[in-house]
All heavy atoms as an XYZ file, in Angstrom:
929
protein
N      24.007    -13.787     -6.639
C      24.150    -13.521     -8.051
C      25.285    -14.355     -8.611
O      26.378    -14.361     -8.066
C      24.379    -11.990     -8.223
C      24.575    -11.552     -9.680
S      24.550     -9.795     -9.839
C      23.305     -9.671    -11.079
N      25.023    -15.033     -9.693
C      26.001    -15.932    -10.301
C      26.895    -15.200    -11.304
O      27.878    -15.782    -11.771
C      25.262    -17.071    -10.984
C      24.452    -17.907    -10.040
C      25.320    -18.590     -9.000
O      26.387    -19.031     -9.280
N      24.816    -18.662     -7.800
N      26.560    -13.997    -11.656
C      27.341    -13.290    -12.700
C      28.415    -12.396    -12.058
O      28.346    -12.162    -10.825
C      26.449    -12.402    -13.588
C      25.406    -13.237    -14.250
C      25.773    -11.315    -12.791
N      29.296    -11.907    -12.879
C      30.341    -11.028    -12.364
C      29.725     -9.693    -11.942
O      29.072     -9.053    -12.748
C      31.385    -10.782    -13.478
C      32.473     -9.796    -13.207
C      33.340    -10.305    -12.039
C      33.297     -9.578    -14.396
N      29.906     -9.337    -10.714
C      29.380     -8.094    -10.169
C      30.523     -7.230     -9.717
O      31.336     -7.647     -8.882
C      28.408     -8.338     -9.002
C      27.855     -7.111     -8.257
C      27.006     -6.290     -9.210
C      27.013     -7.526     -7.089
N      30.603     -6.017    -10.263
C      31.695     -5.096     -9.908
C      31.024     -3.828     -9.345
O      30.199     -3.230    -10.022
C      32.500     -4.776    -11.113
C      33.690     -3.922    -10.855
C      34.575     -3.847    -12.085
N      35.489     -2.750    -11.891
C      35.976     -2.049    -12.898
N      35.713     -2.391    -14.141
N      36.806     -1.058    -12.675
N      31.438     -3.431     -8.177
C      30.868     -2.289     -7.483
C      31.950     -1.284     -7.234
O      32.994     -1.586     -6.646
C      30.213     -2.658     -6.163
C      29.125     -3.759     -6.373
C      29.629     -1.432     -5.470
C      28.615     -4.387     -5.124
N      31.726     -0.020     -7.649
C      32.692      1.099     -7.451
C      31.946      2.147     -6.628
O      30.900      2.631     -7.065
C      33.180      1.651     -8.754
C      34.127      2.827     -8.493
C      33.939      0.599     -9.562
N      32.486      2.516     -5.460
C      31.912      3.530     -4.617
C      32.912      4.659     -4.415
O      34.056      4.403     -4.044
C      31.504      2.940     -3.275
C      30.590      1.749     -3.282
C      30.374      1.205     -1.872
C      29.256      2.107     -3.872
N      32.485      5.895     -4.617
C      33.381      7.022     -4.448
C      32.636      8.059     -3.587
O      31.511      8.494     -3.902
C      33.724      7.665     -5.826
C      34.444      6.622     -6.700
C      34.594      8.926     -5.641
C      34.659      7.078     -8.121
N      33.284      8.456     -2.470
C      32.732      9.369     -1.499
C      31.354      8.942     -1.014
O      30.449      9.788     -0.847
C      32.601     10.774     -2.111
C      33.950     11.398     -2.380
O      34.936     11.094     -1.719
N      34.007     12.272     -3.381
N      31.225      7.676     -0.717
C      29.919      7.153     -0.226
C      30.074      6.740      1.243
O      30.953      5.944      1.546
C      29.489      5.952     -1.077
C      28.204      5.351     -0.551
C      29.298      6.377     -2.540
N      29.245      7.247      2.110
C      29.286      6.820      3.513
C      28.772      5.391      3.708
O      27.922      4.957      2.917
C      28.398      7.814      4.253
C      27.431      8.295      3.201
C      28.193      8.263      1.881
N      29.249      4.674      4.666
C      28.874      3.308      4.988
C      28.963      2.397      3.769
O      27.988      1.831      3.314
C      27.457      3.288      5.556
C      27.310      4.111      6.832
C      25.929      4.054      7.323
C      25.751      4.954      8.537
N      24.357      4.954      9.035
N      30.176      2.242      3.219
C      30.326      1.476      1.959
C      29.882      0.022      2.069
O      29.380     -0.509      1.107
C      31.784      1.606      1.635
C      32.475      1.972      2.882
C      31.441      2.732      3.689
N      30.045     -0.594      3.239
C      29.630     -2.031      3.356
C      28.105     -2.164      3.225
O      27.626     -3.111      2.583
C      30.125     -2.583      4.667
C      31.632     -2.679      4.757
O      32.275     -2.795      3.675
O      32.197     -2.635      5.859
N      27.376     -1.223      3.830
C      25.913     -1.292      3.713
C      25.467     -1.035      2.261
O      24.572     -1.689      1.792
C      25.282     -0.239      4.626
C      25.420     -0.550      6.085
C      24.812      0.519      6.970
O      23.934      1.293      6.489
O      25.186      0.604      8.150
N      26.120     -0.127      1.604
C      25.788      0.192      0.215
C      26.090     -1.009     -0.695
O      25.298     -1.345     -1.537
C      26.515      1.471     -0.276
C      26.242      1.738     -1.712
C      26.079      2.672      0.578
N      27.263     -1.634     -0.460
C      27.572     -2.838     -1.259
C      26.509     -3.939     -1.065
O      26.150     -4.604     -2.029
C      28.966     -3.367     -0.876
C      30.084     -2.578     -1.473
C      31.429     -3.298     -1.246
N      32.487     -2.576     -1.876
C      33.157     -1.573     -1.314
N      32.845     -1.239     -0.093
N      34.074     -0.923     -1.978
N      26.061     -4.113      0.158
C      25.016     -5.104      0.417
C      23.722     -4.757     -0.319
O      23.093     -5.687     -0.879
C      24.772     -5.238      1.903
N      23.329     -3.488     -0.299
C      22.155     -3.067     -1.005
C      22.294     -3.301     -2.539
O      21.336     -3.754     -3.176
C      21.844     -1.589     -0.752
C      21.432     -1.286      0.639
C      21.342      0.242      0.899
O      21.471      1.010     -0.037
N      21.126      0.590      2.148
N      23.442     -3.023     -3.068
C      23.682     -3.207     -4.516
C      23.656     -4.702     -4.847
O      23.033     -5.086     -5.833
C      25.035     -2.556     -4.924
C      25.405     -2.976     -6.340
C      24.938     -1.029     -4.800
N      24.280     -5.515     -4.051
C      24.252     -6.984     -4.310
C      22.819     -7.518     -4.298
O      22.444     -8.307     -5.139
C      25.093     -7.725     -3.248
C      26.547     -7.656     -3.520
C      27.350     -8.560     -2.538
N      28.716     -8.189     -2.520
C      29.268     -7.438     -1.555
N      28.572     -7.068     -0.507
N      30.549     -7.100     -1.627
N      22.045     -7.054     -3.325
C      20.632     -7.530     -3.244
C      19.828     -7.082     -4.448
O      19.093     -7.857     -5.037
C      20.022     -6.939     -1.970
C      18.622     -7.390     -1.709
C      18.085     -6.784     -0.428
O      18.839     -6.741      0.591
O      16.929     -6.363     -0.433
N      20.016     -5.823     -4.856
C      19.279     -5.312     -6.009
C      19.708     -5.984     -7.308
O      18.902     -6.275     -8.189
C      19.481     -3.795     -6.120
N      21.020     -6.280     -7.416
C      21.525     -6.936     -8.609
C      21.011     -8.366     -8.688
O      20.709     -8.890     -9.783
C      23.042     -6.897     -8.647
N      20.903     -9.037     -7.544
C      20.380    -10.402     -7.520
C      18.944    -10.476     -7.996
O      18.536    -11.422     -8.684
C      20.511    -11.001     -6.141
N      18.167     -9.440     -7.721
C      16.762     -9.404     -8.143
C      16.681     -9.324     -9.675
O      15.752     -9.854    -10.267
C      16.041     -8.209     -7.480
C      14.655     -8.001     -8.079
C      15.941     -8.451     -5.996
N      17.645     -8.669    -10.307
C      17.620     -8.517    -11.754
C      17.660     -9.854    -12.487
O      17.169     -9.973    -13.563
C      18.779     -7.624    -12.227
C      18.726     -6.160    -11.838
C      19.934     -5.451    -12.378
C      17.457     -5.522    -12.346
N      18.305    -10.831    -11.856
C      18.411    -12.159    -12.493
C      17.023    -12.836    -12.698
O      16.862    -13.648    -13.564
C      19.312    -13.071    -11.693
C      20.745    -12.805    -11.915
C      21.617    -13.881    -11.282
O      21.409    -14.189    -10.090
O      22.521    -14.379    -12.005
N      16.040    -12.439    -11.889
C      14.713    -12.989    -12.047
C      14.071    -12.525    -13.359
O      13.213    -13.192    -13.899
C      13.806    -12.617    -10.909
C      14.121    -13.369     -9.636
C      13.077    -13.147     -8.607
N      13.435    -11.926     -7.887
C      12.638    -11.314     -7.057
N      11.457    -11.740     -6.810
N      13.016    -10.216     -6.449
N      14.482    -11.353    -13.846
C      13.885    -10.765    -15.030
C      14.625    -11.161    -16.310
O      14.074    -11.052    -17.408
C      13.776     -9.259    -14.886
C      12.901     -8.881    -13.780
C      13.409     -8.518    -12.513
C      11.524     -8.897    -13.901
C      12.589     -8.175    -11.496
C      10.706     -8.583    -12.862
C      11.211     -8.221    -11.646
N      15.870    -11.550    -16.176
C      16.650    -11.986    -17.350
C      17.730    -12.899    -16.806
O      18.691    -12.427    -16.163
C      17.211    -10.821    -18.086
C      17.602    -11.154    -19.453
N      18.659    -12.051    -19.770
C      17.137    -10.780    -20.697
C      18.786    -12.133    -21.079
N      17.859    -11.373    -21.663
N      17.636    -14.189    -17.062
C      18.550    -15.146    -16.480
C      19.927    -15.244    -17.134
O      20.793    -15.947    -16.660
N      20.138    -14.495    -18.202
C      21.436    -14.615    -18.929
C      22.292    -13.362    -18.829
O      23.079    -13.097    -19.719
C      21.113    -14.931    -20.393
C      20.417    -16.293    -20.516
C      20.245    -16.714    -21.930
N      21.571    -16.883    -22.531
C      21.751    -16.790    -23.877
N      20.773    -16.539    -24.682
N      22.952    -16.961    -24.329
N      22.234    -12.692    -17.735
C      23.105    -11.537    -17.497
C      24.508    -12.044    -17.269
O      24.731    -12.954    -16.451
C      22.679    -10.722    -16.276
C      21.239    -10.222    -16.453
C      23.621     -9.552    -16.023
C      20.657     -9.606    -15.201
N      25.468    -11.562    -18.046
C      26.870    -12.042    -17.927
C      27.733    -11.170    -17.026
O      28.649    -11.660    -16.408
C      27.525    -12.168    -19.295
O      27.496    -10.888    -19.937
C      26.845    -13.205    -20.145
N      27.386     -9.893    -16.920
C      28.137     -9.025    -15.994
C      27.272     -7.824    -15.628
O      26.386     -7.395    -16.342
C      29.502     -8.569    -16.581
O      29.280     -7.630    -17.621
N      27.590     -7.292    -14.439
C      26.915     -6.131    -13.940
C      27.924     -5.217    -13.270
O      28.640     -5.656    -12.353
C      25.838     -6.557    -12.938
S      24.942     -5.208    -12.156
N      28.033     -3.938    -13.716
C      28.937     -2.959    -13.117
C      28.066     -1.867    -12.535
O      27.212     -1.328    -13.221
C      29.894     -2.388    -14.127
C      30.917     -3.349    -14.633
C      31.980     -2.665    -15.504
N      31.458     -1.612    -16.356
C      31.399     -1.693    -17.674
N      31.876     -2.731    -18.303
N      30.927     -0.672    -18.368
N      28.303     -1.526    -11.294
C      27.546     -0.498    -10.620
C      28.548      0.546    -10.071
O      29.487      0.161     -9.367
C      26.682     -1.072     -9.481
C      25.908      0.045     -8.772
C      25.737     -2.136     -9.994
N      28.294      1.787    -10.371
C      29.125      2.842     -9.884
C      28.260      3.856     -9.133
O      27.246      4.314     -9.658
C      29.799      3.555    -11.042
O      30.414      4.749    -10.604
N      28.640      4.138     -7.882
C      27.911      5.105     -7.077
C      28.905      6.182     -6.633
O      29.910      5.859     -6.019
C      27.246      4.434     -5.833
C      26.462      5.482     -5.046
C      26.325      3.319     -6.237
N      28.614      7.434     -6.964
C      29.481      8.513     -6.552
C      28.690      9.634     -5.907
O      27.512      9.819     -6.177
C      30.277      9.123     -7.725
O      29.347      9.561     -8.703
C      31.177      8.077     -8.371
N      29.342     10.318     -5.033
C      28.753     11.452     -4.328
C      29.633     12.660     -4.647
O      30.594     12.942     -3.977
C      28.718     11.198     -2.818
C      28.056     12.303     -2.075
O      27.620     13.274     -2.633
N      27.997     12.162     -0.743
N      29.351     13.333     -5.778
C      30.223     14.415     -6.222
C      30.318     15.612     -5.287
O      31.343     16.268     -5.211
C      29.681     14.835     -7.582
C      28.273     14.317     -7.590
C      28.189     13.157     -6.647
N      29.247     15.865     -4.554
C      29.229     17.028     -3.672
C      29.741     16.721     -2.280
O      30.446     17.507     -1.663
N      29.374     15.542     -1.756
C      29.728     15.081     -0.407
C      29.543     16.148      0.661
O      30.489     16.459      1.358
C      31.097     14.439     -0.390
O      32.142     15.390     -0.463
N      28.371     16.713      0.708
C      28.065     17.694      1.766
C      27.663     16.926      3.007
O      26.677     16.170      3.004
C      26.910     18.610      1.331
C      27.320     19.479      0.133
C      26.100     20.147     -0.380
N      25.240     19.119     -0.947
C      24.102     19.352     -1.585
N      23.672     20.577     -1.698
N      23.391     18.390     -2.019
N      28.394     17.083      4.093
C      28.149     16.268      5.269
C      26.890     16.658      6.005
O      26.183     15.821      6.526
C      29.365     16.322      6.216
C      30.578     15.732      5.598
N      30.757     14.408      5.447
C      31.695     16.310      5.099
C      31.911     14.184      4.867
N      32.498     15.297      4.653
N      26.637     17.905      6.197
C      25.485     18.324      7.012
C      24.155     18.026      6.390
O      23.227     17.579      7.046
C      25.575     19.841      7.282
N      24.006     18.237      5.112
C      22.697     18.060      4.459
C      22.647     16.852      3.537
O      21.734     16.717      2.766
C      22.353     19.326      3.675
O      23.287     19.528      2.628
N      23.599     15.968      3.616
C      23.607     14.797      2.721
C      24.229     15.192      1.382
O      24.956     16.176      1.269
N      23.921     14.458      0.372
C      24.477     14.784     -0.929
C      23.673     14.109     -2.040
O      22.817     13.280     -1.784
N      23.896     14.516     -3.236
C      23.280     13.929     -4.392
C      24.163     12.803     -4.879
O      25.398     12.917     -4.807
C      23.040     14.940     -5.497
C      22.157     16.047     -5.093
N      20.802     15.922     -5.085
C      22.400     17.320     -4.661
C      20.230     17.028     -4.698
N      21.202     17.901     -4.396
N      23.584     11.734     -5.363
C      24.350     10.567     -5.780
C      24.162     10.280     -7.272
O      23.086     10.297     -7.764
C      23.959      9.331     -4.969
C      24.315      9.469     -3.519
C      23.421     10.010     -2.618
C      25.575      9.070     -3.087
C      23.780     10.147     -1.274
C      25.924      9.206     -1.757
C      25.044      9.749     -0.857
O      25.386      9.897      0.451
N      25.316     10.033     -7.938
C      25.276      9.554     -9.336
C      25.267      8.034     -9.205
O      26.123      7.453     -8.506
C      26.538      9.944    -10.080
C      26.616     11.459    -10.374
O      25.548     12.083    -10.428
O      27.725     11.958    -10.524
N      24.335      7.401     -9.922
C      24.280      5.953     -9.940
C      24.319      5.491    -11.384
O      23.517      5.962    -12.193
C      23.019      5.378     -9.246
C      23.014      3.863     -9.314
C      22.937      5.868     -7.808
N      25.269      4.622    -11.742
C      25.405      4.104    -13.083
C      25.392      2.592    -13.030
O      26.152      2.014    -12.230
C      26.696      4.611    -13.756
C      26.800      6.088    -13.828
N      26.129      6.871    -14.746
C      27.487      6.970    -13.027
C      26.391      8.134    -14.523
N      27.222      8.231    -13.505
N      24.588      1.968    -13.847
C      24.485      0.506    -13.871
C      24.754      0.104    -15.355
O      24.080      0.637    -16.254
C      23.113      0.037    -13.412
C      23.036     -1.498    -13.509
C      22.829      0.510    -12.005
N      25.668     -0.814    -15.553
C      25.966     -1.303    -16.902
C      25.786     -2.826    -16.836
O      26.505     -3.531    -16.086
C      27.362     -0.957    -17.365
C      27.674     -1.490    -18.766
C      27.615      0.557    -17.313
N      24.855     -3.326    -17.659
C      24.598     -4.754    -17.722
C      24.989     -5.298    -19.075
O      24.774     -4.638    -20.100
C      23.098     -5.041    -17.511
C      22.499     -4.538    -16.185
C      20.997     -4.609    -16.254
C      23.016     -5.365    -15.042
N      25.555     -6.502    -19.081
C      25.855     -7.179    -20.360
C      24.950     -8.411    -20.454
O      24.873     -9.209    -19.528
C      27.320     -7.613    -20.424
C      28.238     -6.475    -20.654
C      29.630     -7.042    -20.962
N      30.549     -5.964    -21.214
C      30.862     -5.504    -22.449
N      30.352     -6.107    -23.466
N      31.711     -4.542    -22.595
N      24.315     -8.507    -21.609
C      23.380     -9.610    -21.865
C      23.745    -10.168    -23.240
O      23.961     -9.382    -24.193
C      21.938     -9.140    -21.873
C      20.969    -10.260    -22.155
C      21.610     -8.498    -20.502
N      23.867    -11.489    -23.411
C      24.173    -12.058    -24.731
C      23.150    -11.657    -25.754
O      21.962    -11.444    -25.456
C      24.142    -13.571    -24.502
C      24.264    -13.724    -23.045
C      23.709    -12.513    -22.390
N      23.581    -11.532    -26.994
C      22.722    -11.214    -28.138
C      22.148     -9.805    -28.124
O      21.175     -9.529    -28.772
C      21.600    -12.254    -28.282
N      22.709     -8.931    -27.338
C      22.312     -7.512    -27.391
C      23.470     -6.643    -26.875
O      24.438     -7.128    -26.320
C      21.018     -7.264    -26.603
S      21.218     -6.884    -24.851
N      23.340     -5.380    -27.119
C      24.325     -4.434    -26.683
C      24.297     -4.335    -25.147
O      23.410     -4.835    -24.510
C      24.141     -3.059    -27.304
C      24.332     -3.060    -28.806
O      25.092     -3.913    -29.291
O      23.687     -2.231    -29.486
N      25.235     -3.529    -24.623
C      25.172     -3.269    -23.192
C      23.950     -2.466    -22.849
O      23.463     -1.669    -23.623
C      26.396     -2.389    -22.777
C      27.684     -3.093    -22.705
C      28.806     -2.193    -22.206
O      28.687     -0.963    -22.334
O      29.775     -2.761    -21.704
N      23.414     -2.733    -21.672
C      22.272     -1.938    -21.169
C      22.873     -0.992    -20.148
O      23.470     -1.414    -19.164
C      21.235     -2.866    -20.495
C      20.650     -3.833    -21.549
C      20.171     -2.052    -19.813
C      19.744     -4.876    -20.986
N      22.765      0.296    -20.422
C      23.394      1.328    -19.595
C      22.315      2.199    -18.970
O      21.481      2.744    -19.659
C      24.362      2.218    -20.396
C      24.997      3.276    -19.549
C      25.417      1.361    -21.101
N      22.354      2.249    -17.662
C      21.410      3.072    -16.904
C      22.258      4.143    -16.190
O      23.196      3.802    -15.469
C      20.646      2.269    -15.844
C      19.980      1.028    -16.454
C      19.668      3.125    -15.091
C      18.970      1.333    -17.524
N      21.905      5.394    -16.393
C      22.640      6.483    -15.760
C      21.710      7.413    -15.058
O      20.775      7.937    -15.709
C      23.431      7.236    -16.837
O      24.192      8.274    -16.229
N      21.812      7.538    -13.753
C      21.010      8.447    -12.982
C      21.896      9.504    -12.338
O      22.387      9.321    -11.209
C      20.213      7.695    -11.912
C      19.408      6.607    -12.494
C      17.969      6.484    -12.165
N      17.341      7.440    -11.376
C      16.211      8.067    -11.737
N      15.746      7.837    -12.941
N      15.628      8.885    -10.953
N      22.202     10.557    -13.075
C      23.129     11.577    -12.541
C      22.507     12.379    -11.424
O      21.299     12.564    -11.373
C      23.452     12.442    -13.750
C      22.300     12.285    -14.646
C      21.737     10.915    -14.413
N      23.397     12.883    -10.574
C      22.929     13.758     -9.501
C      22.394     15.045    -10.110
O      22.846     15.505    -11.138
C      24.068     14.088     -8.529
N      21.425     15.589     -9.478
C      20.841     16.840    -10.013
C      20.245     17.604     -8.855
O      20.484     17.331     -7.681
N      19.408     18.533     -9.191
C      18.773     19.354     -8.153
C      17.439     18.757     -7.725
O      16.663     19.430     -7.081
C      18.543     20.768     -8.698
C      19.873     21.450     -9.015
O      20.839     21.163     -8.301
O      19.930     22.300     -9.926
N      17.150     17.529     -8.071
C      15.898     16.907     -7.722
C      16.009     16.267     -6.335
O      16.902     15.491     -6.067
C      15.538     15.855     -8.764
C      15.405     16.466    -10.157
C      15.301     15.419    -11.227
O      15.377     14.235    -10.957
N      15.078     15.852    -12.440
N      15.120     16.646     -5.438
C      15.262     16.200     -4.042
C      15.118     14.675     -3.857
O      15.666     14.129     -2.950
C      14.085     16.888     -3.344
C      13.180     17.378     -4.419
C      13.959     17.512     -5.640
N      14.401     13.966     -4.781
C      14.301     12.511     -4.599
C      15.614     11.821     -4.822
O      15.779     10.665     -4.428
C      13.224     11.928     -5.502
C      13.576     11.886     -6.955
C      13.159     13.166     -7.712
O      12.747     14.145     -7.061
O      13.217     13.177     -8.969
N      16.582     12.441     -5.450
C      17.884     11.805     -5.656
C      18.853     12.140     -4.509
O      20.006     11.720     -4.582
C      18.463     12.269     -6.969
C      17.684     11.747     -8.141
C      18.409     11.897     -9.406
N      17.532     11.530    -10.502
C      17.618     12.030    -11.717
N      18.513     12.917    -12.000
N      16.780     11.654    -12.638
N      18.375     12.872     -3.524
C      19.301     13.242     -2.468
C      19.642     12.046     -1.602
O      20.713     12.014     -1.018
C      18.681     14.358     -1.636
C      19.652     14.937     -0.629
C      19.283     16.318     -0.221
O      18.183     16.768     -0.497
O      20.098     16.938      0.446
N      18.732     11.088     -1.446
C      19.001      9.965     -0.615
C      19.527      8.804     -1.424
O      18.970      8.476     -2.470
C      17.724      9.560      0.130
C      17.232     10.669      1.040
N      17.856     11.051      2.189
C      16.172     11.498      0.840
C      17.191     12.062      2.729
N      16.183     12.355      1.941
N      20.530      8.179     -0.914
C      21.194      7.100     -1.649
C      20.259      5.941     -1.883
O      20.220      5.355     -3.018
C      22.422      6.634     -0.882
C      23.238      5.475     -1.484
C      23.674      5.814     -2.878
C      24.402      5.145     -0.629
N      19.469      5.536     -0.926
C      18.579      4.408     -1.107
C      17.586      4.648     -2.248
O      17.317      3.759     -3.033
C      17.819      4.144      0.206
C      17.004      2.881      0.193
C      16.391      2.650      1.571
N      17.404      2.407      2.541
C      17.764      1.208      2.948
N      17.266      0.156      2.414
N      18.697      1.073      3.876
N      17.079      5.883     -2.298
C      16.136      6.208     -3.396
C      16.839      6.206     -4.770
O      16.269      5.726     -5.763
C      15.499      7.569     -3.148
N      18.025      6.693     -4.812
C      18.767      6.696     -6.079
C      19.047      5.279     -6.532
O      18.868      4.990     -7.726
C      20.115      7.418     -5.864
O      19.937      8.750     -5.559
N      19.423      4.405     -5.643
C      19.685      2.990     -6.015
C      18.401      2.318     -6.486
O      18.346      1.604     -7.475
C      20.276      2.237     -4.856
C      21.743      2.508     -4.538
C      22.126      1.807     -3.219
C      22.640      2.050     -5.664
N      17.318      2.549     -5.694
C      16.046      1.890     -6.051
C      15.560      2.321     -7.419
O      15.149      1.482     -8.238
C      14.978      2.310     -4.984
C      13.643      1.655     -5.195
C      12.642      1.939     -4.092
N      12.877      3.113     -3.268
C      12.403      4.340     -3.579
N      11.727      4.530     -4.686
N      12.637      5.365     -2.782
N      15.636      3.600     -7.716
C      15.185      4.092     -9.026
C      16.083      3.596    -10.198
O      15.568      3.243    -11.272
C      15.082      5.602     -9.050
C      13.932      6.040     -8.190
C      13.716      7.514     -8.202
C      12.565      7.877     -7.314
N      12.129      9.257     -7.503
N      17.376      3.541     -9.968
C      18.301      3.080    -11.007
C      18.058      1.614    -11.303
O      17.967      1.198    -12.485
C      19.760      3.305    -10.605
N      17.887      0.785    -10.261
C      17.652     -0.631    -10.512
C      16.261     -0.907    -11.041
O      16.074     -1.860    -11.771
C      17.979     -1.438     -9.247
C      19.451     -1.748     -9.119
C      20.251     -0.958     -8.337
C      19.984     -2.801     -9.786
C      21.602     -1.215     -8.219
C      21.333     -3.103     -9.687
C      22.147     -2.281     -8.888
N      15.281     -0.069    -10.711
C      13.942     -0.225    -11.294
C      14.009      0.042    -12.799
O      13.387     -0.670    -13.603
C      12.948      0.718    -10.609
N      14.782      1.059    -13.180
C      14.934      1.359    -14.591
C      15.683      0.252    -15.287
O      15.322     -0.164    -16.415
C      15.683      2.689    -14.792
C      15.718      3.140    -16.194
C      16.414      4.517    -16.331
O      16.823      5.111    -15.338
N      16.503      5.033    -17.531
N      16.703     -0.336    -14.634
C      17.417     -1.478    -15.235
C      16.502     -2.667    -15.405
O      16.589     -3.376    -16.404
C      18.621     -1.838    -14.303
N      15.641     -2.891    -14.402
C      14.687     -3.994    -14.520
C      13.774     -3.853    -15.695
O      13.553     -4.794    -16.483
C      13.874     -4.109    -13.234
C      12.922     -5.315    -13.229
C      11.975     -5.278    -12.063
N      10.997     -4.235    -12.303
C      10.716     -3.234    -11.463
N      11.346     -3.109    -10.314
N       9.786     -2.331    -11.768
N      13.254     -2.647    -15.898
C      12.361     -2.365    -17.094
C      13.130     -2.606    -18.369
O      12.594     -3.173    -19.336
C      11.796     -0.958    -16.998
C      10.773     -0.787    -15.884
C      10.072      0.537    -15.970
N      10.969      1.696    -15.834
C      11.311      2.243    -14.663
N      10.825      1.743    -13.529
N      12.114      3.277    -14.587
N      14.370     -2.158    -18.468
C      15.135     -2.333    -19.681
C      15.424     -3.807    -19.936
O      15.397     -4.259    -21.047
C      16.424     -1.545    -19.607
C      16.284     -0.015    -19.537
C      16.102      0.620    -20.905
N      17.172      0.383    -21.781
C      18.283      1.068    -21.845
N      18.508      2.073    -21.040
N      19.220      0.746    -22.726
N      15.699     -4.553    -18.878
C      15.917     -6.019    -19.044
C      14.634     -6.715    -19.506
O      14.685     -7.613    -20.356
C      16.365     -6.613    -17.686
C      17.837     -6.537    -17.383
C      18.106     -7.071    -15.995
C      18.661     -7.311    -18.403
N      13.515     -6.284    -18.986
C      12.251     -6.901    -19.402
C      12.015     -6.578    -20.873
O      11.574     -7.493    -21.637
C      11.088     -6.353    -18.579
C      11.065     -6.888    -17.177
C      10.055     -6.220    -16.304
O       9.761     -5.034    -16.462
N       9.509     -6.963    -15.363
N      12.282     -5.386    -21.319
C      12.131     -5.019    -22.692
C      13.061     -5.827    -23.584
O      12.672     -6.317    -24.663
C      12.392     -3.508    -22.944
C      11.317     -2.615    -22.337
O      10.248     -3.132    -22.006
O      11.577     -1.426    -22.188
N      14.317     -6.015    -23.176
C      15.287     -6.769    -23.921
C      14.841     -8.230    -24.034
O      14.952     -8.836    -25.081
C      16.670     -6.698    -23.239
O      17.067     -5.339    -23.186
C      17.700     -7.494    -23.988
N      14.315     -8.822    -22.959
C      13.858    -10.179    -22.973
C      12.691    -10.324    -23.945
O      12.624    -11.303    -24.701
C      13.474    -10.624    -21.580
N      11.797     -9.350    -23.962
C      10.656     -9.422    -24.897
C      11.139     -9.329    -26.333
O      10.597    -10.012    -27.210
C       9.664     -8.254    -24.614
C       8.869     -8.465    -23.375
C       7.834     -7.338    -23.224
N       7.364     -7.289    -21.856
C       7.674     -6.322    -20.980
N       8.424     -5.307    -21.345
N       7.234     -6.369    -19.778
N      12.113     -8.478    -26.597
C      12.650     -8.351    -27.927
C      13.319     -9.652    -28.398
O      13.134    -10.111    -29.532
C      13.695     -7.215    -28.019
C      13.105     -5.865    -27.987
C      14.148     -4.748    -27.921
O      15.344     -5.073    -28.167
O      13.809     -3.607    -27.642
N      14.089    -10.281    -27.481
C      14.760    -11.532    -27.848
C      13.765    -12.652    -28.089
O      14.018    -13.549    -28.931
C      15.766    -11.880    -26.767
C      16.967    -10.970    -26.642
C      17.849    -11.396    -25.424
C      17.815    -10.996    -27.901
N      12.650    -12.638    -27.409
C      11.610    -13.665    -27.601
C      10.783    -13.395    -28.855
O      10.102    -14.237    -29.341
C      10.688    -13.711    -26.400
C      11.191    -14.427    -25.181
C      10.109    -14.692    -24.192
N       9.265    -13.517    -23.896
C       9.382    -12.752    -22.853
N      10.333    -12.986    -21.938
N       8.572    -11.720    -22.641
N      10.883    -12.137    -29.347
C      10.112    -11.799    -30.543
C       8.697    -11.282    -30.200
O       7.868    -11.148    -31.087
N       8.431    -10.975    -28.934
C       7.139    -10.484    -28.516
C       6.906     -9.051    -29.025
O       5.748     -8.685    -29.272
C       6.989    -10.501    -27.011
C       6.942    -11.926    -26.477
O       6.768    -12.838    -27.266
O       7.107    -12.083    -25.253
N       7.944     -8.272    -29.153
C       7.852     -6.882    -29.633
C       8.957     -6.692    -30.675
O       9.887     -7.415    -30.702
C       7.971     -5.842    -28.510
C       9.318     -5.966    -27.762
C       6.797     -5.948    -27.540
C       9.537     -4.898    -26.767
N       8.782     -5.644    -31.477
C       9.778     -5.323    -32.460
C      11.036     -4.813    -31.808
O      10.974     -4.128    -30.794
C       9.240     -4.257    -33.434
C       8.147     -4.707    -34.303
C       7.747     -3.588    -35.225
C       6.604     -4.006    -36.135
N       6.184     -2.936    -36.998
N      12.172     -5.107    -32.422
C      13.457     -4.586    -31.915
C      13.520     -3.114    -32.141
O      12.990     -2.578    -33.143
C      14.608     -5.312    -32.612
N      14.208     -2.390    -31.217
C      14.411     -0.979    -31.381
C      15.305     -0.747    -32.594
O      16.249     -1.498    -32.871
C      15.082     -0.385    -30.175
C      14.180     -0.313    -28.968
C      14.916      0.368    -27.856
N      16.004     -0.463    -27.370
C      15.995     -1.134    -26.249
N      14.980     -1.066    -25.445
N      17.021     -1.821    -25.879
N      15.038      0.348    -33.297
C      15.863      0.714    -34.445
C      17.242      1.184    -33.935
O      17.319      1.940    -32.955
C      15.202      1.818    -35.237
N      18.308      0.729    -34.551
C      19.651      1.164    -34.163
C      19.934      2.487    -34.817
O      19.593      2.761    -35.939
C      20.676      0.110    -34.553
O      20.616     -0.082    -35.966
C      20.468     -1.193    -33.826
N      20.633      3.350    -34.089
C      20.996      4.676    -34.637
C      22.219      4.500    -35.512
O      23.091      3.729    -35.249
C      21.263      5.666    -33.513
O      22.245      5.178    -32.713
N      22.273      5.295    -36.535
C      23.386      5.190    -37.479
C      24.390      6.278    -37.249
O      24.221      7.340    -36.878
C      22.902      5.298    -38.918
C      22.010      4.165    -39.236
C      21.522      4.268    -40.647
N      20.413      3.375    -40.836
C      19.954      3.019    -41.939
N      20.443      3.475    -43.057
N      18.936      2.197    -42.044
């Protein structure tokens, strides 16, 4: 990835493996929008239950020229699919990819721009 990538991990087991997964997922995003200027990823494990795993909060903030920040937030909840870190990361980056594709379409003029809230 050629852009600034900042990774913050809190209460996450095997941080080196998680950083590698985040770098790989962030590099894939460049295929969908080549002008990403920065990417911040935060992964936290608020419960950190050792025996049964834990739920993970995953937040991705992307900066793209000519548009606002793209913010993806997948908070931990009672949903079992968010219990595994790999699934949480995969879903957060899939959502980021969709948002980048939408942003690229808007910038090209293929679809109408979203209305800004006042």
